[in-house]
C-alpha positions in Angstrom: 300.1 47.9 58.6 300.2 45.2 61.2 297.9 45.3 64.2 299.1 45.4 67.7 299.0 41.9 69.3 298.6 40.3 72.7 300.4 37.6 74.7 298.6 34.9 76.7 298.7 35.4 80.5 299.4 32.3 82.6 298.7 34.2 85.8 295.2 35.5 85.3 294.1 39.1 85.0 296.9 41.5 85.7 296.2 44.1 88.4 297.6 47.6 89.0 296.8 51.2 88.3 298.3 51.1 84.8 295.8 48.6 83.2 292.7 49.0 81.2 290.5 45.9 80.5 288.2 45.0 77.6 286.2 42.0 76.6 288.0 39.6 74.2 285.9 39.2 71.1 285.9 36.0 69.1 285.9 37.1 65.4 288.1 38.3 62.6 290.6 41.0 63.8 290.1 43.8 61.2 291.6 47.2 60.4 289.3 49.7 58.7 290.8 52.3 56.4 288.4 55.1 55.3 289.3 57.9 52.9 286.0 59.7 51.9 283.7 57.1 50.2 286.6 54.7 49.8 286.6 52.0 52.6 288.9 49.1 52.9 288.8 46.2 55.4 292.0 44.3 56.1 292.5 41.1 58.1 295.2 40.7 60.8 297.5 39.1 58.1 296.8 41.9 55.6 294.2 39.9 53.6 291.6 42.1 51.8 288.2 41.5 53.4 286.1 44.4 52.0 284.2 42.4 49.4 283.0 39.9 51.9 281.2 42.4 54.2 279.4 44.9 51.9 276.7 45.5 54.5 279.2 47.3 56.8 280.5 49.8 54.2 277.6 52.4 54.4 278.0 52.6 58.2 281.7 53.5 57.9 281.0 56.1 55.3 278.4 57.6 57.6 280.9 58.4 60.4 281.6 62.1 60.9 285.3 61.8 60.2 286.1 61.3 56.4 289.6 60.0 57.0 290.4 57.4 59.7 291.9 54.1 60.6 290.0 51.9 63.1 291.1 48.7 64.8 288.5 46.2 65.9 286.8 42.8 65.4 284.3 41.5 62.9 281.7 39.2 64.5 278.5 37.5 63.6 275.9 37.2 66.3 273.7 34.1 66.3 270.9 32.8 68.5 273.3 31.6 71.2 275.9 34.4 71.0 278.9 34.9 68.8 278.9 32.5 65.9 282.4 32.0 64.5 281.3 29.3 62.2 278.8 31.6 60.5 281.5 34.3 60.3 283.8 31.8 58.5 281.1 31.1 56.0 281.0 34.8 55.0 284.4 34.4 53.3 283.1 32.9 50.0 284.4 33.3 46.4 280.9 33.6 44.8 279.5 37.2 44.7 275.9 35.9 44.8 276.7 33.9 48.0 278.4 37.0 49.5 275.3 39.1 48.9 272.9 36.4 50.3 275.0 35.9 53.5 275.3 39.6 54.0 271.5 39.7 54.5 271.1 36.3 56.2 274.0 36.6 58.7 275.0 40.3 58.8 278.2 41.1 60.6 279.0 43.7 63.4 282.2 45.7 63.8 283.3 46.0 67.4 285.7 49.0 67.5 288.3 49.2 70.2 291.0 51.6 68.9 291.5 54.6 66.7 294.8 54.7 65.0 294.4 57.7 62.7 291.9 60.6 62.5 292.1 63.1 59.7 295.8 63.6 58.9 296.8 62.8 62.5 298.6 59.5 63.2 297.5 58.5 66.8 299.6 55.4 67.3 302.2 57.2 69.5 299.4 58.6 71.7 298.6 56.8 74.9 295.6 54.5 74.9 293.7 56.8 77.2 293.9 59.6 74.6 293.0 57.3 71.7 290.0 56.0 73.6 288.7 59.5 74.4 288.9 60.4 70.7 287.3 57.0 69.7 284.4 57.7 72.0 283.9 61.1 70.6 284.0 59.8 67.0 281.5 57.0 67.7 279.1 58.9 70.0 275.6 57.9 69.1 276.8 55.2 66.6 274.3 52.4 65.9 274.4 48.8 64.7 276.4 47.5 62.8 279.2 49.5 64.5 279.7 49.1 68.2 282.1 50.6 70.7 283.6 48.0 73.0 283.2 48.7 76.7 286.2 49.0 78.9 287.0 49.2 82.6 289.9 50.2 84.8 288.7 47.9 87.6 290.2 44.4 87.7 287.2 43.1 89.7 284.8 44.3 86.9 287.1 42.6 84.4 287.0 39.4 86.4 283.2 39.6 86.4 283.2 40.1 82.6 285.6 37.2 82.2 283.0 34.9 83.9 279.8 36.3 82.5 280.6 37.1 78.9 281.7 33.5 78.1 278.0 32.7 77.9 277.8 35.1 74.9 280.7 33.3 73.1 283.5 35.6 74.1 287.1 34.4 74.6 288.0 36.1 77.8 289.5 39.5 78.6 292.2 41.7 77.1 294.4 43.9 79.4 296.1 47.0 77.9 298.4 49.6 79.2 296.4 52.8 79.7 299.4 55.0 79.0 300.8 52.7 76.2 301.3 53.6 72.6 300.0 51.4 69.7 303.0 49.3 68.5 302.2 47.3 65.3 303.1 43.7 65.4 304.2 43.7 69.1 302.6 41.6 71.8 302.4 44.2 74.5 298.7 43.6 75.3 297.8 40.7 77.6 295.0 38.2 76.9 293.4 36.1 79.6 291.5 33.2 78.1 289.4 30.4 79.5 291.4 27.3 80.0 290.0 23.8 80.8 291.0 20.2 80.3 289.2 17.3 78.7 290.1 13.6 78.1 289.9 12.8 74.4 290.5 9.6 72.4 293.3 9.7 69.8 291.6 8.7 66.5 294.5 9.4 64.1 297.3 11.7 63.3 297.9 14.3 60.6 301.2 14.4 58.7 303.3 17.5 58.7 303.0 19.9 55.7 306.0 18.2 54.0 304.8 14.7 54.9 308.0 13.8 56.7 306.7 13.5 60.2 303.7 13.8 62.5 302.0 17.2 62.5 299.2 16.7 65.0 297.2 14.1 66.9 293.5 14.0 65.9 291.1 13.9 68.8 287.6 12.4 69.2 284.8 12.3 71.7 281.8 10.0 72.0 278.2 11.3 72.0 275.4 9.8 74.1 274.7 7.2 71.4 278.3 6.0 71.4 279.2 7.6 68.1 282.6 9.0 67.7 283.0 12.6 66.6 286.2 14.3 65.5 286.6 17.4 67.7 290.0 18.9 67.0 293.8 18.3 67.3 296.8 18.9 69.4 300.3 19.6 68.1 302.4 20.8 71.0 305.3 18.3 70.6 309.0 18.7 69.8 310.8 16.8 67.1 311.9 13.9 69.4 308.3 13.5 70.8 306.9 13.4 67.3 309.2 10.4 66.4 308.1 8.6 69.6 304.5 9.2 68.8 304.8 7.7 65.3 306.3 4.6 66.9 303.5 4.5 69.5 300.8 4.9 66.9 302.1 2.6 64.2 300.8 -0.6 65.7 297.3 0.9 66.0 297.1 2.1 62.4 293.9 1.0 60.7 291.8 1.8 57.7 289.8 5.1 57.6 286.2 4.2 58.6 284.9 5.5 55.3 281.3 4.2 55.6 280.9 5.8 59.0 282.4 9.1 57.8 280.2 9.1 54.7 277.1 8.8 56.8 278.2 12.0 58.6 281.0 13.8 56.8 280.9 16.7 59.2 282.6 14.5 61.7 285.5 13.6 59.5 289.0 14.9 60.1 291.0 16.6 57.3 289.2 16.9 54.0 288.7 19.9 51.9 287.6 23.4 53.1 287.9 26.9 51.8 290.8 27.4 54.2 292.8 24.4 52.8 293.0 26.1 49.3 292.1 22.9 47.5 294.6 20.7 49.2 293.5 17.6 51.0 294.8 17.2 54.6 296.5 13.8 54.7 295.9 11.8 57.8 296.3 8.3 59.2 293.5 6.6 61.2 294.3 4.6 64.4 292.2 2.3 66.5 290.5 4.4 69.3 292.5 2.9 72.2 294.6 5.8 73.5 293.3 8.5 75.7 295.1 11.8 76.4 294.2 14.9 78.5 294.3 18.2 76.7 293.7 21.8 77.6 291.1 23.7 75.6 289.4 27.1 75.7 286.0 26.2 74.3 284.0 23.8 72.1 282.6 25.8 69.2 278.9 25.2 68.5 279.2 22.0 70.6 281.2 20.3 67.9 284.8 21.3 67.6 287.5 22.9 69.8 287.7 26.5 68.7 291.6 26.5 68.7 294.3 23.8 68.8 294.4 22.1 72.2 297.5 21.7 74.4 298.7 18.2 75.3 298.9 17.5 79.1 299.4 13.8 79.6 298.4 10.3 78.6 295.4 8.8 80.5 296.2 5.1 80.6 293.8 4.7 83.5 290.7 5.9 81.5 288.7 3.7 79.1 288.2 5.4 75.7 284.4 4.9 75.9 284.3 7.2 79.0 285.5 10.1 76.9 282.3 11.9 76.0 280.9 15.4 75.5 279.5 15.3 79.0 282.8 16.5 80.4 282.7 19.7 78.5 281.8 22.7 80.7 278.9 24.9 79.5 278.8 28.6 80.4 275.5 30.3 81.4 274.0 32.1 78.4 274.5 35.8 78.2 273.0 38.2 75.6 275.7 39.8 73.5 273.7 43.1 73.5 274.0 43.1 77.3 277.7 43.6 77.0 277.2 47.1 75.7 275.1 47.9 78.7 277.8 46.6 81.1 280.2 49.6 81.0 
């Protein structure tokens, strides 16, 4: 079963009597299926996730309803709020590693919807009714399961939008209070933090078939003047991709292997458990071009959490002026305080 999805709002938090608002968690969207002692976790794309989070299973088995389907988010909470990097590390092929990480970086499940209870399919019920049943089901529940707070007040939602960023959250989700749960449809609205930064183009990644440009690779300088790869932008049409290749070709250079070997964590491309063993082919260019991009946040102070959006070229800005100092920092906020902010 597909989860219900959300569309990005370009106009801020929607207002009106028909909306309900929730914090937007930054983790793995997960559906939980329980039938007695059998518990299965499935990702947004239907990928089985149960084996990676064994520490959560006893908590689901302890719920008072033996048959249910929950919708929510898996998160890992670190010293400075939600830690998506640590959450990614939980998806590991080695059983011994999975067990070790389940103790070192245990996950939480943040529940925000109840899709089935007993033999009753609740998806056609309005959100308000589903929420009432979810609150009854999870009354008195303790870590590692949490019930996400909600509000009907847009002013409170705006306050959450500003405060909770300091705990690593993405923004706010707006949902129709009277709406049904429609799998696969983007009828919810997400409001995310959006900022801009000037980045140096340090290379480009080829498309999956190798026939054209897939994305521009972006870098920022630290205080010592060392370049760090921070992410990519790929919001270009076919004609623009051809123009970009022509623009970048004169700047093509050798990959600075010695520099990357000294700190491989700063290197674009390369192998990861998400690349399924395939190297990401990329072409290095001299750091001479600067572009402005939109971004939501810089994860762990190192990489943009999501792909950025290209805004414009900054021919007026020297590359060496593109540093981490331009990245906005949110005031820290304790994740646990979110559950006291109802």
